[in-house]
C-alpha positions as CSV (number, residue, x, y, z in Angstrom):
1,M,214.6,-112.9,-181.4
2,T,216.2,-111.5,-178.2
3,V,214.1,-110.1,-175.4
4,Q,215.4,-106.7,-174.3
5,Q,216.4,-106.7,-170.6
6,R,214.4,-104.3,-168.5
7,P,216.4,-101.6,-166.7
8,E,216.7,-101.6,-162.9
9,Y,215.8,-98.5,-160.8
10,H,216.4,-97.3,-157.3
11,W,215.5,-94.3,-155.0
12,L,218.2,-91.6,-154.8
13,S,218.1,-89.0,-152.0
14,V,218.4,-85.5,-153.3
15,D,218.8,-81.9,-151.9
16,T,216.6,-79.4,-153.8
17,N,219.2,-76.7,-153.0
18,E,221.6,-78.7,-155.3
19,T,219.1,-79.1,-158.1
20,R,217.6,-75.8,-158.9
21,F,215.3,-77.1,-161.6
22,L,213.5,-79.2,-158.9
23,S,212.9,-76.2,-156.6
24,P,209.2,-75.8,-157.5
25,L,208.6,-79.2,-156.0
26,S,209.8,-78.0,-152.6
27,S,206.3,-76.4,-152.0
28,V,204.7,-79.8,-152.0
29,V,207.6,-82.2,-151.0
30,N,209.2,-80.5,-148.1
31,E,211.3,-83.3,-146.7
32,N,213.1,-86.6,-147.6
33,M,212.9,-86.0,-151.4
34,Q,214.0,-89.1,-153.4
35,L,214.3,-89.5,-157.1
36,F,213.3,-92.7,-159.0
37,C,216.1,-93.2,-161.4
38,L,218.4,-95.8,-163.0
39,S,220.3,-98.0,-160.5
40,S,223.6,-96.9,-162.1
41,E,222.9,-93.2,-161.2
42,D,224.5,-91.8,-158.0
43,K,223.5,-88.2,-158.5
44,P,220.6,-86.4,-160.3
45,N,221.2,-86.4,-164.1
46,R,218.9,-84.1,-166.1
47,M,219.4,-85.9,-169.4
48,N,218.9,-89.3,-167.9
49,A,215.6,-88.1,-166.4
50,D,214.6,-87.7,-170.1
51,G,212.0,-85.0,-169.5
52,I,210.2,-86.5,-166.5
53,W,211.3,-86.3,-162.9
54,M,209.7,-88.9,-160.7
55,V,209.9,-88.1,-157.0
56,R,208.6,-89.3,-153.6
57,G,209.0,-87.6,-150.3
58,R,207.0,-86.2,-147.3
59,A,204.6,-83.3,-147.1
60,N,203.7,-82.3,-143.6
61,G,204.8,-85.7,-142.4
62,R,202.8,-87.6,-145.1
63,E,204.2,-89.6,-148.0
64,V,203.5,-88.1,-151.4
65,A,204.7,-88.7,-154.9
66,V,205.2,-86.2,-157.8
67,C,205.8,-86.6,-161.5
68,W,207.2,-83.3,-162.9
69,S,207.7,-82.5,-166.6
70,D,211.0,-80.9,-167.5
71,F,210.0,-79.2,-170.7
72,R,213.5,-78.0,-171.6
73,V,214.6,-81.6,-172.2
74,K,213.0,-82.6,-175.5
75,G,209.7,-80.9,-174.7
76,A,209.1,-83.4,-171.9
77,S,207.9,-85.7,-174.6
78,F,207.0,-89.3,-173.8
79,S,209.7,-91.8,-175.0
80,A,209.9,-95.6,-174.8
81,N,212.5,-95.2,-172.0
82,N,210.8,-92.7,-169.8
83,C,207.5,-94.5,-170.2
84,M,209.1,-97.7,-169.1
85,R,210.5,-95.9,-166.0
86,L,207.1,-94.3,-165.4
87,Q,205.4,-97.6,-165.3
88,A,207.9,-99.0,-162.8
89,F,207.5,-95.8,-160.7
90,L,203.7,-96.2,-160.6
91,K,204.0,-99.8,-159.5
92,A,206.5,-98.9,-156.8
93,I,204.4,-96.1,-155.2
94,S,201.2,-98.0,-155.6
95,E,202.6,-100.9,-153.6
96,Q,203.1,-98.3,-150.8
97,H,199.7,-96.6,-151.4
98,I,201.3,-93.2,-151.9
99,P,199.1,-90.6,-153.6
100,L,200.4,-88.9,-156.8
101,I,200.5,-85.4,-158.2
102,F,201.3,-85.6,-161.9
103,C,202.2,-82.2,-163.4
104,I,202.3,-82.4,-167.2
105,N,203.9,-79.9,-169.5
106,S,204.6,-82.0,-172.6
107,L,204.5,-82.0,-176.4
108,G,203.1,-85.6,-176.3
109,F,204.8,-88.7,-177.5
110,R,208.3,-88.5,-178.9
111,F,207.4,-88.9,-182.6
112,V,211.0,-88.9,-183.7
113,E,211.3,-92.4,-182.2
114,G,208.9,-93.7,-184.9
115,R,205.9,-96.0,-184.8
116,K,207.7,-98.9,-183.0
117,M,207.4,-97.0,-179.7
118,F,203.6,-96.8,-179.8
119,D,202.9,-99.8,-177.5
120,R,205.6,-98.9,-175.0
121,V,204.3,-95.3,-174.7
122,F,200.6,-96.1,-174.7
123,A,201.1,-98.7,-172.0
124,V,201.3,-95.8,-169.6
125,I,197.6,-95.3,-169.9
126,P,196.4,-98.6,-168.5
127,A,199.2,-98.3,-165.9
128,L,197.8,-95.0,-164.7
129,I,194.3,-96.3,-164.8
130,K,195.3,-99.2,-162.6
131,F,197.1,-96.9,-160.2
132,K,194.1,-94.6,-159.8
133,R,191.8,-97.5,-158.9
134,Q,193.7,-97.8,-155.6
135,N,195.2,-94.4,-155.0
136,L,194.4,-90.7,-155.2
137,L,195.6,-89.1,-158.5
138,I,195.8,-85.3,-158.9
139,T,196.8,-84.1,-162.3
140,M,198.0,-80.7,-163.3
141,C,198.5,-79.2,-166.8
142,Q,201.2,-76.6,-167.1
143,G,202.3,-74.8,-170.3
144,K,201.5,-77.1,-173.1
145,C,199.7,-80.3,-172.3
146,L,199.3,-82.0,-175.7
147,G,198.6,-85.4,-177.2
148,L,199.4,-88.2,-174.8
149,G,199.9,-85.6,-172.1
150,A,196.3,-84.4,-172.5
151,M,195.1,-88.0,-172.2
152,L,197.1,-88.7,-169.0
153,F,195.9,-85.4,-167.6
154,S,192.3,-86.4,-168.1
155,L,192.7,-89.5,-165.9
156,G,193.2,-87.5,-162.7
157,H,190.6,-87.7,-160.0
158,Y,191.1,-84.0,-159.5
159,R,192.5,-81.9,-162.4
160,I,194.1,-78.5,-162.0
161,A,195.4,-76.0,-164.6
162,A,198.6,-74.6,-163.3
163,S,197.8,-71.2,-164.8
164,P,195.2,-69.5,-167.1
165,H,197.9,-69.6,-169.9
166,A,198.1,-73.4,-169.9
167,S,196.7,-75.2,-172.9
168,V,195.2,-78.7,-173.3
169,N,194.6,-80.4,-176.6
170,L,195.3,-83.6,-178.6
171,T,197.6,-81.6,-180.8
172,G,199.5,-78.3,-180.9
173,P,198.9,-74.9,-182.5
174,E,201.2,-75.7,-185.5
175,V,199.2,-78.7,-186.6
176,F,196.0,-76.8,-185.9
177,Q,197.1,-74.1,-188.3
178,Q,198.1,-76.5,-191.0
179,F,194.7,-78.1,-191.0
180,F,192.4,-75.2,-190.1
181,G,194.3,-72.1,-191.3
182,A,196.8,-69.6,-189.8
183,K,194.0,-67.4,-188.4
184,V,192.8,-70.0,-185.9
185,D,193.1,-68.8,-182.2
186,F,194.5,-71.9,-180.5
187,Q,194.3,-70.4,-177.0
188,A,190.6,-69.7,-177.5
189,I,190.1,-73.4,-178.2
190,A,192.7,-75.1,-176.0
191,G,193.4,-72.4,-173.3
192,A,192.7,-73.4,-169.7
193,E,189.9,-70.9,-169.1
194,A,188.2,-71.9,-172.4
195,V,188.5,-75.6,-171.7
196,K,187.1,-75.2,-168.1
197,K,184.2,-73.2,-169.3
198,R,183.2,-75.5,-172.2
199,T,184.1,-78.9,-170.9
200,G,184.5,-81.0,-167.7
201,L,188.2,-81.5,-168.3
202,I,189.6,-78.9,-165.9
203,H,188.2,-78.6,-162.3
204,E,190.2,-75.6,-161.1
205,V,192.5,-73.0,-162.6
206,A,195.3,-71.7,-160.4
207,T,197.1,-68.4,-160.9
208,D,200.5,-69.9,-161.3
209,V,202.5,-73.1,-160.7
210,K,203.4,-72.3,-157.1
211,Q,199.7,-71.8,-156.2
212,A,198.8,-75.0,-158.2
213,F,201.3,-77.1,-156.2
214,L,200.1,-75.6,-152.9
215,L,196.5,-76.4,-153.8
216,A,197.4,-80.0,-154.9
217,G,199.5,-80.6,-151.8
218,R,196.7,-79.3,-149.5
219,L,194.2,-81.6,-151.2
220,M,196.6,-84.5,-151.1
221,T,197.2,-84.3,-147.3
222,T,193.6,-83.3,-146.5
223,L,191.8,-85.9,-148.6
224,A,194.2,-88.8,-149.1
225,Y,195.2,-88.8,-145.5
226,K,191.9,-87.5,-143.9
227,G,193.7,-84.4,-142.5
228,S,191.9,-81.7,-140.6
229,L,189.5,-79.7,-142.7
230,P,189.4,-75.9,-142.7
231,K,186.7,-74.0,-140.8
232,L,183.5,-73.1,-142.8
233,A,182.6,-69.4,-142.9
234,L,180.0,-67.3,-144.6
235,P,181.3,-65.8,-147.8
236,N,183.3,-62.6,-147.6
237,L,181.9,-60.3,-150.2
238,D,185.3,-58.6,-150.5
239,D,186.9,-61.9,-151.5
240,P,188.4,-61.6,-155.0
241,A,187.2,-65.1,-155.7
242,L,183.6,-63.7,-155.5
243,Q,184.2,-60.7,-157.7
244,G,183.1,-62.6,-160.8
245,I,179.6,-63.2,-159.4
246,L,179.1,-60.0,-157.4
247,E,176.8,-58.5,-160.1
248,D,174.5,-61.5,-159.9
249,K,172.8,-61.1,-156.6
250,S,171.1,-64.5,-156.9
251,L,174.5,-66.3,-156.9
252,I,175.7,-64.3,-153.9
253,K,172.5,-65.4,-152.0
254,A,173.1,-69.0,-153.1
255,E,176.7,-68.9,-151.8
256,I,175.4,-67.6,-148.4
257,A,172.4,-70.0,-148.3
258,T,174.7,-73.0,-149.0
259,V,177.1,-72.3,-146.2
260,E,174.2,-71.5,-143.8
261,C,172.8,-74.9,-144.6
262,L,176.1,-76.7,-144.0
263,L,176.6,-74.9,-140.6
264,H,173.6,-76.9,-139.3
265,L,175.8,-80.0,-139.9
266,T,179.4,-79.0,-139.3
267,R,181.8,-76.2,-138.7
268,Q,184.5,-77.7,-140.9
269,G,184.6,-78.5,-144.6
270,I,186.2,-77.8,-148.0
271,E,184.5,-77.0,-151.3
272,L,185.8,-78.8,-154.4
273,F,185.2,-78.1,-158.1
274,K,184.7,-74.4,-157.2
275,G,183.0,-72.5,-160.0
276,F,182.4,-75.6,-162.1
277,D,178.6,-75.3,-162.0
278,T,176.2,-72.8,-160.3
279,R,173.5,-75.4,-159.7
280,L,175.4,-78.0,-157.8
281,K,178.1,-77.8,-155.2
282,A,180.6,-80.5,-153.9
283,F,182.1,-80.6,-150.4
284,V,184.0,-82.8,-148.0
285,I,182.8,-82.0,-144.5
286,D,183.6,-83.1,-141.0
287,I,181.0,-84.8,-138.9
288,R,182.3,-85.5,-135.4
289,G,185.8,-86.1,-136.6
290,Q,184.8,-88.2,-139.7
291,Q,185.0,-87.0,-143.3
292,V,181.8,-87.2,-145.3
293,A,181.3,-86.3,-149.0
294,M,178.4,-84.1,-149.9
295,L,176.7,-82.9,-153.1
296,M,174.0,-80.3,-152.7
297,N,171.9,-77.8,-154.7
298,P,172.2,-74.3,-153.3
299,P,169.0,-74.0,-151.1
300,D,166.1,-72.0,-152.6
301,Q,168.1,-71.0,-155.8
302,I,165.4,-70.8,-158.5
303,N,167.6,-72.1,-161.3
304,N,168.6,-75.5,-159.8
305,M,167.4,-77.5,-162.8
306,F,170.0,-80.2,-163.5
307,S,171.8,-79.5,-166.8
308,Y,174.3,-81.8,-168.6
309,R,177.1,-79.9,-166.9
310,S,175.5,-80.3,-163.4
311,L,175.3,-84.1,-164.0
312,D,178.9,-84.1,-165.3
313,L,180.0,-82.5,-162.0
314,Y,177.8,-85.0,-160.1
315,Q,179.5,-87.9,-161.8
316,Q,183.1,-86.6,-161.5
317,A,182.6,-85.7,-157.9
318,I,181.3,-89.1,-156.9
319,A,184.2,-90.7,-158.7
320,L,186.6,-88.7,-156.6
321,F,184.6,-89.5,-153.4
322,A,184.6,-93.2,-154.2
323,A,188.4,-93.1,-154.7
324,L,188.6,-91.5,-151.2
325,K,186.3,-94.1,-149.8
326,L,184.0,-91.5,-148.2
327,P,180.4,-92.0,-147.2
328,L,178.1,-89.8,-149.4
329,V,175.2,-87.5,-148.6
330,L,173.1,-86.1,-151.5
331,M,170.9,-83.1,-150.7
332,I,168.7,-81.8,-153.5
333,D,166.4,-78.8,-154.1
334,T,165.6,-79.0,-157.8
335,P,162.6,-78.6,-160.1
336,G,164.0,-81.4,-162.3
337,I,166.3,-82.4,-165.0
338,D,166.6,-80.0,-168.0
339,P,164.6,-81.7,-170.8
340,R,166.0,-79.5,-173.7
341,F,168.1,-81.3,-176.3
342,D,170.2,-78.2,-177.1
343,G,173.9,-77.6,-176.8
344,D,175.5,-79.8,-174.3
345,N,172.1,-81.1,-173.2
346,K,171.8,-83.2,-176.4
347,D,173.2,-86.2,-174.5
348,I,171.4,-85.6,-171.2
349,I,169.4,-88.8,-171.2
350,Q,172.6,-90.9,-171.6
351,K,174.2,-88.8,-168.9
352,V,171.4,-89.5,-166.4
353,V,171.6,-93.2,-167.1
354,S,175.4,-93.1,-166.6
355,V,175.1,-91.2,-163.3
356,T,172.5,-93.6,-162.1
357,D,174.7,-96.5,-162.7
358,D,177.5,-94.9,-160.8
359,L,175.2,-94.1,-157.9
360,I,173.8,-97.6,-157.7
361,H,177.4,-99.0,-157.6
362,Y,178.8,-96.4,-155.2
363,P,181.1,-98.4,-152.9
364,M,180.4,-96.7,-149.6
365,P,177.2,-96.0,-147.5
366,T,174.9,-93.2,-148.9
367,V,172.1,-91.0,-147.6
368,G,169.6,-89.0,-149.6
369,V,168.0,-85.8,-148.4
370,I,165.3,-83.7,-150.1
371,N,165.8,-80.1,-148.9
372,G,163.2,-78.4,-151.0
373,R,161.9,-79.3,-154.4
374,G,162.0,-82.9,-155.6
375,F,159.9,-83.5,-158.7
376,G,159.7,-86.5,-161.0
377,G,162.9,-88.1,-162.2
378,A,165.1,-85.6,-160.3
379,N,164.3,-87.6,-157.1
380,T,166.7,-90.3,-158.4
381,L,169.5,-87.8,-157.8
382,A,168.7,-87.9,-154.0
383,L,169.2,-91.6,-153.8
384,P,166.0,-93.6,-153.7
385,K,166.1,-96.5,-151.2
386,C,165.9,-98.9,-154.2
387,Y,169.3,-97.5,-155.3
388,G,170.8,-98.8,-152.0
389,A,170.7,-95.7,-149.8
390,V,171.2,-96.4,-146.1
391,A,168.5,-93.8,-145.3
392,R,166.5,-91.1,-147.0
393,Y,165.0,-88.0,-145.4
394,A,162.9,-85.0,-146.2
395,I,163.5,-81.7,-144.4
396,K,160.5,-80.6,-142.4
397,G,158.9,-77.4,-143.6
398,R,161.0,-77.4,-146.8
399,A,160.4,-80.6,-148.8
400,H,158.0,-80.4,-151.7
401,I,157.9,-83.8,-153.4
402,D,155.7,-84.8,-156.3
403,V,155.5,-86.0,-159.8
404,M,155.4,-82.4,-161.1
405,H,154.6,-79.0,-159.6
406,E,150.9,-78.7,-159.1
407,S,150.7,-75.6,-161.4
408,I,152.2,-77.6,-164.3
409,M,149.9,-80.6,-163.6
410,K,146.8,-78.4,-163.6
411,E,147.8,-76.8,-166.9
412,L,148.5,-80.2,-168.5
413,L,145.2,-81.7,-167.3
414,S,143.1,-78.7,-168.0
415,G,141.7,-80.2,-171.2
416,S,140.4,-83.3,-169.5
417,K,137.9,-83.0,-166.7
418,N,138.1,-86.6,-165.7
419,S,141.9,-86.7,-165.6
420,L,142.0,-83.4,-163.6
421,E,139.4,-84.8,-161.1
422,N,141.4,-88.1,-160.8
423,W,144.6,-86.2,-160.1
424,Q,142.9,-83.9,-157.6
425,E,141.6,-86.9,-155.8
426,I,145.1,-88.4,-155.6
427,Q,146.4,-85.1,-154.4
428,A,143.8,-85.0,-151.6
429,Q,145.2,-88.3,-150.3
430,Q,148.8,-87.1,-150.3
431,D,149.7,-85.9,-146.8
432,P,151.5,-82.5,-147.1
433,H,153.9,-83.8,-144.4
434,C,154.8,-86.8,-146.6
435,S,153.6,-89.5,-144.1
436,D,152.3,-91.5,-147.1
437,M,155.9,-91.7,-148.4
438,I,157.1,-93.0,-145.0
439,D,154.3,-95.6,-145.0
440,G,155.4,-96.6,-148.5
441,E,159.1,-96.8,-147.2
442,I,160.1,-94.2,-149.8
443,L,161.3,-92.0,-146.9
444,D,162.6,-92.9,-143.5
445,D,161.5,-89.7,-141.8
446,I,160.7,-86.1,-142.1
447,I,163.1,-84.2,-139.8
448,P,164.0,-80.6,-139.1
449,I,167.4,-79.5,-140.6
450,E,168.8,-79.2,-137.0
451,A,168.3,-83.0,-136.5
452,L,170.1,-84.1,-139.7
453,E,173.6,-84.1,-138.3
454,E,172.6,-86.6,-135.6
455,R,170.8,-88.8,-138.1
456,L,173.8,-88.8,-140.5
457,W,176.1,-89.8,-137.6
458,Q,173.9,-92.7,-136.7
459,D,173.3,-93.8,-140.3
460,L,176.9,-93.5,-141.5
461,F,179.0,-94.2,-138.4
462,S,177.0,-96.5,-136.1
463,D,178.8,-99.7,-135.1
464,T,176.9,-101.7,-137.6
465,C,177.4,-99.2,-140.4
466,H,181.1,-98.8,-139.5
467,Q,181.6,-102.5,-139.9
468,E,179.9,-102.5,-143.3
469,M,182.1,-99.5,-144.3
470,Q,185.2,-101.4,-143.2
471,T,184.2,-104.5,-145.2
472,L,183.4,-102.3,-148.3
473,A,186.7,-100.5,-148.0
474,E,188.6,-103.8,-147.7
475,D,186.7,-105.2,-150.7
476,V,187.6,-102.1,-152.8
477,I,191.3,-102.4,-151.8
478,Q,191.5,-106.2,-152.4
479,A,189.5,-106.3,-155.6
480,P,191.7,-107.4,-158.5
481,A,192.3,-104.6,-161.0
482,A,191.3,-105.1,-164.6
483,P,194.2,-105.9,-166.9
């Protein structure tokens, strides 16, 4: 049995003006573009690229890499050859710690090659998982993102649909119709807007490919390279992005209250996962020149009960923040976790446990803040000290922490005079200013919101904490990847 010799590859400099089909990449790779191709190639060859262009270059002076599907070549399907090259490409850019934008427009694996190609093609999955453990991975779906393409898309730390017309599914409309009938509306099932609304697979939907690449490029240089964050500003009610919620006055108030709260901490920040969930928001903010990840409930919004989707955002956000090696602040104002086992909430207990595991093992320093309601198990989402938080605070004049809201407790205990009296006795011993929680080392302090920025700076960026962060970051980088 002969062992097939692996092909050799090299980097080939290219001018996008000479390769029109690569022109969309110029919006994200604006200098020093190089192709990863066979060593025998001395100029770009569309057929040799075999449906996937693999590129590195510079964006605003920073190294970035892009995988770009060329759908006109065999539906950009995944073959034994292009998957072998893709694995070598991932290894090459990972060694240089270059972040990757992977734009997928593919029919899936190239089934005409037969079943012998399975292992070669599926080997891309562990290769991409290994890559994302050490590097930022932004995935985009454009046009048709089917089969293996959909699986690879799902691996991104941040996932963007390149237009509302993109579709993501494990199979295409033709197979769907064969199994489920000609009347099936494939776009209603697999279309980007439908997938974003019903699942956690898509984080943002762009208007077109150009906007998607601009967004991905901005996130890449801002997050992977800790670039300057934009200025925070109160929402502009004429902004088209807000038109969808203008009729809901409570959501408008929530948008304003969220930014007003952040302005106590910083003047710079970026919101991620926009529109994913109304009860939880994710930001990267600047504190005295250092980037900090933040998850927060919109202050004073009545409907802040954590649903399955809120927890899904929570988990996906902290996975992204962990990959970026950012310290994390969790600020809650919630009546609790939705206990209804209906719809998506049927798996909410498993989701809480899964999120808890991720929190406990978050690789960077964390701080919990209760900025309003904090009842029962929901307090775990603001990082108890026993989960490893560096510090935990309650905001003075706002925090309301208890097992349950007193009105619910009174109703529950109304049938038992002894139980009600026992509870009222305990309530009388609980200081409304939470000093008993400080004595019990559950909280570090009760502070005004204006003092939080200073505390965060001390907790997350003091000399001692900085050394711990450096050690943690080095451990993450040096940790051996799973096979």
